[in-house]
Structures are given as structure tokens and as C-alpha cells.
N, C-alpha and C positions, 0 to 999 in steps of 0.2 A: 504493500500500500504506500502511496506517495508520502504520507505524513508519519509513517511508523518511526523514523529516526527522530523527528521533532517531538513526538509524544513520549518516546522512551527516555528522553533527556530531561523531562519536566515532571514535577509533582503538582498537579493542577488543584490540589487542596491548599497549596502554599503560594502559588504564583498567580498573579492577576492576568497573566497572558491567556489569550483565547485558546481553547483546546482544539478548535476546528470542527466544523460540522460537515458530515458527509454529504448532506443535501446541498449545502452552500457550495461545496466543491464540485458536485455534479452540475449545478446550475451555472456556475462560473465557467466550467469546461465547455458547456454548450452555447454560451452566449456569443453573439456575433458583433456586439457593440465594441466601443473603444476599450483597449486594454489598460489596466491600472499599473502605475509604478509608484514607489515611495522610497524615501531614504530616511532612516532613523539614526539619529545621533545617540550613541550608546556608551555611557561611561560605566564600564565594568572593571575588570582588573586593569584594563587599558582603555583609553578613549579610542573609539573607532566609529565608522559610519556603515550601517547595513543597507546595501543597495538591493532593491527587490523589484522584480518584473513579473507581472501576472502571465502565466502560461499553463494551459491545460488544467485549469481549476485550482492551481496553487501559486504561491509566490516563490519563484526561483530567487535564491539569495546569495549574495557575496558580501563578505566583511572587508571593508576598505579602510585600512589603518589610518591613512592621512586624509581621507575624505576625497570627494571628486574635485578635479581641477578643470578650469575652463581653458587652460593653456594647452594647445595641441602638442607642445614639446614635452609636456609632463606626463609620464606614464605611471599611473597609480596601481600598485599591487592590489588585487582583489581576490581574496580567498573564498572559493565557493564553499558554502555550508549547506546544511540540510534545508529542504523546502519548508516553507512556512504556510499556514492556512491563510486564505484570502482575508479573513477577519483581522489578521495581524496588521494589515495595512492601515488600520485606524488606531492602533494601540499606542498609547503614551502613558507612562506611569513609572512606578517603582517596583522592581523585582527584588523582594526582600532577601531571598537566600537561594542557594542551589545554582543550577546552571544559568549563566548570564546575569547573576545578581548585580544590580546597579540601577541606574536611572536611564530611562529610554525617552527620547524626544522625537516627535514626528517632525523632522527637519524640512522635508519637502514631499510633495505628492502631486500627481497629475496623471497624464495618459502617455502611453508609448506606442510606437508603431514600428514593426520590423521593416528593415530596408533590404530584406532578402525574401525569396519566395517560400522557403521552407525553414522555419525556426529550428525544428528538431535536427535537420541536416546540418544547419549552421553551428548548433551547439556541439554536435558530434565532431564536426570538423575543427571546432575551436576558434571560430571567427564569426561573431554575431554583430552585424551592423544594425543600428536602430536609431530612431529619433525620439526625443523626449519633449513633452510640453508640460512642464511643471511650473511652480511659482519661482524657482531659483535655477533649475536646470532646464535648458532648452536646446533644440537643434540636434545635429547629427553626432553620434557616438559609436564606439566599437568596444566590444569585449573580446580580447584575444587570449587564448590559452597558451601558457608557456610550458617549457619542459625543464623547469628548474629542478635540479636534484635535491634541493633543500626542502621541498614540500612533497606531500603525497601525490602520486600520479593523478593528473586531471583536476586537481584542486586549485592550482595557481593560475590566475588570469591577470591581465592588465586592462584597466578601464582608461580609455583614451578619448579625449574630445577631438572631433574633426574640426578643421578650420572652416568657419562659416561666420555669419553675422552674430552668432551667440558665443563665439570664442573670444578670449582675451586674457590679459594678465591680472585681472582682479582676482584676489583670493576670496572666492565666494563663501567659504566657511567662516572667514573673518568678517566679511562685509555683511553677511546675513546669518548670524549665529542663532537666531531665535526660532521657536516653534511656529509652524504654519497652522497648527491646531489651536493652541492656547495663547500664542504670542508671548509665552513665557520662556525663561531660560532654564537651565538644569536646576538651579536653586528654587525657582518658582514651582517646578514640578515636584521636587522633594518636599517643599513647604506645604503643598496641597495634600501631601500624604503624612508621613511621620518623620520629621527631621532626625529624631533620636533612634531611628530604626536600627542603626548599626552601632550600638554601644560597644560592641566587640566584633571581631571577625569581619572587618570592613572589606568590601570587594577589592578596593585598590589600597594597598598598604604602604607602598614606598614609591620613590621616584616622583616624576612630574605628575603622574595620574593620582598618586596618593596625596600629594600636596593640593592638587585641584579638588579632590573629593573633600578634604578637610575644610577647604575654603568654602565649598558649596554647602557643606553641612552647617557651618557657622552662619552663613548668609541665610539659609533656609530657616534656621532656628530664630534668627532675628525677624524674618518676615512673619513667621508663625506667631511670634510673641508680640508683633506689632511695633517693634523697635527699629525697623529698617527704614522708616520714613517713606514719604510718598514716592520716592524715586524707585523703590523696589516694590513693584506691584505684584501681589500674589495672584497666581494663576488659579482658575477654577479647577475643581477636581477633574482629572482626566477620566473619561469613560468611553467605552467602545459603543458606538452608536452615533447619536446626534452630536455634532461638534460645530463650534463657530467657524465660519470660513474666514480666511485672511482678508483683510481690507483690500478692495480693488486696487488701491494705490501701490500695494506691495509688488504686484506683477510689473507695473511700469517702472518702479524703483530698481528692481533687479535687472530689468531689460536695459534701463538707462546705464547701469553699471557696466554691462557687457558692451554696449555701444561706445561708451567712453574708452574702454580698454581697447576695443577694436580700432577706433580712430587713432589712439595713441600709437598702436603698433604700426599703423600705416604711415606715420610721420617719418 
């Protein structure tokens, strides 16, 4: 079954992640409308970005350690992981323990379209070209499988932006770091849950990720306690289902950033 690996890694009595519905999977596999994609910013043992494409009723998933880049010269490592249920595309919240423990932000979402005739054949070949129409990521991209001996066979890919009107040298992860679901940052998402959830056994314990988590926990506690001031706005509790859509101005702001970078590159 497509989601066996996903379910085997999780205890759904302890994680708020969706377990996945067989009926939802079947309906998604049959639909002929636009295909969904999302990117989730995930601070676990390390900060990374989970890139997901809807295909055959599930979300094909890759973990991108440094996040997507709009620069065609930058090739980002993307490690293929287990397929996720369609419902995961709306998930934002805190995973308290176990596999993937940490904070998950819905960083981008939208639709995608293959630029190949046969997606399964392209995946088998290791060269999937596609276009994205999200709030932050747009235009033509490619996922290319590599033969790196450092990783398990077939898992190592590169996520690369093609040169077009949406490419440029803007660091989109820095320019647009907040959620497209709640408009919150990682601290806001944690504050909407339980800032003191990791009194011990924190997901990230050392290095840059550990320092980042410590800072986020302190900020979330201040937001929860109402001492963070008006500048730190608390996000509404994240839930799977109805979610506020990003303001229309967000699309134009991200598009303008790409256009500026493109114009700068042509000078």
C-alpha cells in the first residue's frame, strides 16, 4: 500500500499528523483537476523544507535541507522520503514526540503541472520537469536523481529552478519566511500549541538548529504569556480543514521579488 511506510513510522495517538484516508486517496487518484503541491518548513533535529507533489492519490515527498532556491545555478539536495497522505498538504502544527518531532509550517502551497507526458516514466528515469504556481514558488523546475554513493540508491535528487521570469537571486526562504496558512512564524505556531512541550528531550539539541529551537521556545512562551508585545502576533491554532488564505497582496509581493532579481541579473 502507498502509505504503509508513512503509517509505520507514526503513532497516531500521539501525533496530530493526519493518518490518511483510503477514500481520500482513491478520490484524489481519480480526479482530473489541477494537481496540488506544498512545501512545509520543518524544524526537527535539523531545519529543512519538505517538498510535496500530488501524484496518484498521495503526496510524493522530498526533504530539502536548505530549502528551494530561485537561482538556476543553485542545485539543492532533495532526499526522497516516504509518500504522505493528501491531507498532509494542509497540516501545520507541533509534532510532540517520535518520528519528525518538531514544528511544521505550511510555507507554500499551490498547483503543479508536469512538463512531461508520463510522470511515472519520468520518475523512473530520474528526470521530472514540472511547473509550479504557488504563492512563493512559480515557473519551471526539475527534479533530477543523482547517483551519489553517500545516500541510499534512488533517494538522492537535486531540485533545480529553470531560468525563466520567476528565477533570480532573491533568497526566497529569507524574503518570505512566514506561513501561507496562518501568516505566523515557527514561534507563533508553537505558541498556539504548548511552548513548554519539550521540557526535556528536545528534537534539536545542539548546533544552529538547537540554538534556533531554544530561541523559538523562549519567543513562543512570551507570546503565550502575552509579554511579547504587539509586534509578535500569535497565530490561530492550526487545524486541518478550513484555513485562512494568504492576503492577495502576498502573491504580487513574491512575484515582484522575482522580477527585481531577474532585472538585476540582466544588468
